C-alpha positions as CSV (number, residue, x, y, z in Angstrom):
1,X,16.9,10.6,-9.9
2,X,14.4,8.3,-8.3
3,X,14.8,4.8,-8.3
4,X,11.7,2.8,-7.1
5,X,11.4,-0.8,-6.1
6,X,7.9,-1.7,-6.8
7,X,7.1,-5.0,-4.8
8,X,3.5,-7.1,-5.9
9,X,1.9,-8.7,-2.5
10,X,-0.2,-12.1,-2.8
11,X,-3.2,-9.6,-2.7
12,X,-1.7,-8.3,-6.3
13,X,-1.0,-4.9,-4.3
14,X,2.2,-2.8,-5.1
15,X,4.2,-1.6,-2.7
16,X,6.9,1.1,-3.5
17,X,10.0,1.4,-1.7
18,X,12.6,4.4,-2.7
19,X,16.3,2.7,-3.3
20,X,19.3,4.4,-1.9
21,X,21.2,6.0,-4.4
22,X,25.2,5.7,-3.9
23,X,25.4,9.1,-2.0
24,X,23.3,8.1,0.7
25,X,24.6,4.6,1.0
26,X,28.5,6.5,0.6
27,X,27.8,8.7,3.0
28,X,26.2,6.1,5.7
29,X,29.7,3.9,5.0
30,X,31.8,6.5,6.0
31,X,29.9,7.4,9.3
32,X,30.0,3.6,10.3
33,X,33.4,3.3,9.5
34,X,34.3,6.5,11.6
35,X,32.4,5.0,14.3
36,X,34.5,1.1,13.7
37,X,37.6,3.0,14.0
38,X,37.0,4.7,17.0
39,X,35.8,1.2,18.6
40,X,39.4,-0.3,17.1
41,X,41.3,2.8,19.3
42,X,39.5,2.2,22.2
43,X,39.6,-1.5,22.4
44,X,43.5,-1.1,21.7
45,X,44.5,1.2,24.0
46,X,42.6,-0.2,26.5
47,X,44.4,-3.8,25.7
48,X,48.0,-1.6,26.0
49,X,46.8,0.1,29.5
50,X,46.0,-3.8,31.0
51,X,49.5,-4.5,29.3
52,X,51.5,-1.7,31.5
53,X,54.5,-1.2,31.0
54,X,55.2,-4.0,28.3
55,X,53.0,-2.2,26.3
56,X,55.9,-0.6,24.5
57,X,57.2,-3.9,23.3
58,X,53.7,-5.7,22.8
59,X,54.3,-6.3,18.9
60,X,58.0,-7.2,20.3
61,X,58.0,-9.6,23.7
62,X,57.0,-13.2,23.3
63,X,55.1,-12.9,26.4
64,X,53.0,-10.7,25.0
65,X,51.5,-12.8,22.6
66,X,48.3,-13.1,24.3
67,X,47.5,-9.7,24.0
68,X,48.7,-9.3,19.9
69,X,46.1,-12.3,19.5
70,X,43.8,-10.3,21.1
71,X,43.9,-7.2,19.3
72,X,44.1,-9.0,16.6
73,X,40.4,-10.8,17.2
74,X,39.2,-7.6,18.5
75,X,39.9,-5.9,14.8
76,X,38.6,-8.8,13.1
77,X,35.6,-9.0,15.2
78,X,34.6,-5.0,14.8
79,X,35.3,-5.1,10.8
80,X,33.2,-8.1,10.1
81,X,30.9,-7.9,12.8
82,X,29.6,-4.5,13.2
83,X,28.3,-4.1,10.1
84,X,26.8,-8.3,10.3
85,X,25.5,-8.1,14.0
86,X,23.9,-4.2,13.8
87,X,22.1,-5.2,10.1
88,X,20.4,-8.3,12.0
89,X,19.8,-7.0,15.2
90,X,18.8,-3.6,14.3
91,X,16.6,-4.9,11.8
92,X,18.4,-3.9,8.5
93,X,20.0,-0.5,9.6
94,X,24.0,0.2,11.2
95,X,24.6,3.4,13.2
96,X,25.7,4.9,9.9
97,X,21.9,3.6,7.7
98,X,20.2,4.9,10.7
99,X,21.5,8.5,10.7
100,X,21.3,8.8,6.6
101,X,17.9,7.3,6.7
102,X,18.5,3.6,5.3
103,X,17.7,0.3,5.9
104,X,18.5,-3.0,4.4
105,X,15.8,-5.8,3.2
106,X,15.4,-8.7,1.0
107,X,14.6,-7.7,-2.5
108,X,11.2,-9.3,-2.5
109,X,10.2,-7.1,0.6
110,X,10.8,-9.4,3.4
111,X,13.0,-8.2,6.4
112,X,16.7,-9.2,5.8
113,X,17.7,-12.1,7.1
114,X,20.6,-13.4,9.2
115,X,22.2,-15.6,6.3
116,X,21.7,-12.4,3.6
117,X,23.5,-10.4,6.8
118,X,25.9,-12.7,6.5
119,X,26.4,-13.4,2.9
120,X,26.4,-9.6,1.7
121,X,28.7,-8.6,4.2
122,X,31.1,-11.5,4.2
123,X,31.8,-10.6,0.4
124,X,32.0,-7.0,1.7
125,X,36.0,-7.3,1.3
126,X,35.2,-8.2,-2.5
127,X,33.6,-4.6,-2.8
128,X,36.1,-2.7,-0.6
129,X,38.6,-3.4,-3.5
130,X,41.0,-1.6,-4.2
131,X,40.7,-0.5,-0.9
132,X,37.8,2.8,-1.4
133,X,35.2,0.3,-2.5
134,X,35.4,1.0,-6.4
135,X,34.2,-2.5,-7.3
136,X,31.2,-1.5,-4.7
137,X,30.4,1.7,-6.0
138,X,30.5,0.5,-9.7
139,X,28.0,-2.1,-8.9
140,X,25.4,0.3,-7.5
141,X,25.8,2.7,-9.8
142,X,25.5,-0.4,-13.1
143,X,22.9,-2.2,-11.6
144,X,18.7,-1.6,-11.8
145,X,18.2,-2.2,-8.4
146,X,21.4,-0.2,-7.2
147,X,23.1,-3.6,-5.8
148,X,26.5,-3.9,-5.0
149,X,28.5,-7.4,-5.1
150,X,27.3,-8.4,-1.4
151,X,23.5,-7.1,-2.4
152,X,23.4,-9.5,-5.9
153,X,24.6,-12.6,-4.0
154,X,22.4,-11.6,-1.0
155,X,19.6,-10.7,-3.0
156,X,19.0,-7.4,-1.3
157,X,18.6,-4.1,-1.5
158,X,19.2,-0.6,0.4
159,X,16.0,1.7,0.7
160,X,15.1,5.0,2.3
161,X,13.2,5.2,5.5
162,X,10.5,8.0,5.5
163,X,10.7,9.6,9.0
164,X,7.6,9.1,11.1
165,X,8.4,12.9,12.5
166,X,7.2,14.3,9.0
167,X,3.7,12.4,9.0
168,X,2.8,12.7,12.5
169,X,1.5,16.1,14.3
170,X,-0.1,16.6,17.6
171,X,-3.6,18.0,18.0
172,X,-5.1,18.4,21.8
173,X,-2.8,16.6,23.2
174,X,-3.6,13.7,20.9
175,X,-1.7,11.9,18.1
176,X,-2.9,12.0,14.5
177,X,-1.3,11.0,10.5
178,X,-1.2,14.0,8.8
179,X,-3.1,14.4,5.9
180,X,-0.3,13.9,3.4
181,X,0.4,10.6,5.0
182,X,-2.6,9.3,5.5
183,X,-3.5,5.7,4.4
184,X,-4.7,5.3,0.8
185,X,-7.9,3.2,0.2
186,X,-5.2,0.3,-1.0
187,X,-3.2,0.1,2.0
188,X,-6.1,0.2,4.7
189,X,-7.9,-2.5,2.5
190,X,-4.1,-4.3,2.6
191,X,-3.9,-4.0,6.6
192,X,-7.5,-5.4,6.9
193,X,-6.8,-8.4,4.9
194,X,-4.1,-9.2,6.5
195,X,-5.6,-9.5,9.9
196,X,-8.1,-11.8,7.5
197,X,-5.4,-13.8,6.7
198,X,-4.0,-14.5,9.8
199,X,-7.3,-15.5,11.1
200,X,-7.4,-18.5,8.3
201,X,-4.7,-21.1,9.9
202,X,-5.4,-22.9,6.0
203,X,-3.1,-20.2,4.4
204,X,-0.2,-19.3,6.6
205,X,2.4,-19.2,4.6
206,X,0.9,-16.1,2.3
207,X,0.1,-14.4,5.7
208,X,3.5,-14.8,6.8
209,X,4.9,-13.8,3.5
210,X,2.5,-10.6,3.6
211,X,3.1,-9.8,7.1
212,X,6.9,-9.3,6.2
213,X,6.3,-7.3,3.3
214,X,3.9,-5.2,5.5
215,X,6.3,-4.5,7.9
216,X,9.0,-3.3,5.6
217,X,6.5,-0.9,4.0
218,X,4.6,0.6,6.5
219,X,8.0,0.9,9.2
220,X,9.4,2.6,6.5
221,X,6.6,4.8,5.5
222,X,5.3,5.8,9.7
223,X,8.5,4.3,11.4
224,X,7.9,3.5,15.5
225,X,3.9,3.7,16.4
226,X,2.6,4.7,20.2
227,X,3.2,2.1,22.9
228,X,5.6,0.2,21.2
229,X,7.8,-2.1,23.3
230,X,11.6,-2.2,23.0
231,X,11.6,-5.4,21.6
232,X,8.9,-6.4,19.2
233,X,8.1,-8.6,16.3
234,X,6.9,-7.8,12.9
235,X,3.1,-8.9,14.3
236,X,3.5,-6.5,17.6
237,X,4.3,-3.8,15.2
238,X,1.3,-4.1,12.8
239,X,-1.0,-4.9,15.8
240,X,0.1,-1.5,17.3
241,X,0.1,0.2,13.7
242,X,-3.5,-0.9,13.6
243,X,-4.3,0.2,16.6
244,X,-2.8,3.1,16.2
245,X,-4.6,3.8,13.1
246,X,-8.2,2.8,14.6
247,X,-8.6,0.1,12.3
248,X,-11.3,-2.2,12.7
249,X,-10.4,-6.1,12.0
250,X,-14.0,-6.9,11.4
251,X,-14.5,-4.0,8.7
252,X,-15.0,-5.9,5.4
253,X,-12.8,-4.2,2.4
254,X,-12.2,-5.2,-1.0
255,X,-8.6,-4.7,-2.3
256,X,-8.2,-2.6,-5.7
257,X,-6.4,-4.3,-8.3
């Protein structure tokens, strides 16, 4: 059953995000854990090779304490830092989430913050108990927004991402949106209103909030757009989206309530 999170923008327009179920989230976690263990095993083997002949007695030789400490630090960093760093720098996705088509965002529709990433992944330890994510699974199953304990503490949700390739087709060498993913009147009006807010210095807060919500919504719907640089901000993405959709900043629109 689809579970949809609806968020109201400052213009009272509803944006819908499809929440990820326990099945898709579980698949992403399994992929991430496999990647984690491969990285950990590779790192430990590298340390053993550096230790040389003493590697056989690595755990018992007193003069190999430094190698033991390095191994423990690597294991801790990969176990805890993997999810934290990937979710923050990949805009809410880990390698597993990206493969399954999921991303983390704030429950108010804004991109996930570093502090939220830190909280939700620090509390992952509780979600993993008793070692098979039983607490986390139960929390996702019995909460309205499919939130595990870490999500509840950080006020985050995991949503599904629609692939842009499903909504783009090539016509005479030019890229255009397919009909099923064309902008609605509300969406186009909302983008135009966003441009207007950016030009109004009297309301910067609402513009920033709207910018975050729009980025999350349209990135989930369309994904990367043409001419998007590797390191882009929310504002750059929306600028390229407006250029891609050929929306005129000077067009007068009325947002439909």
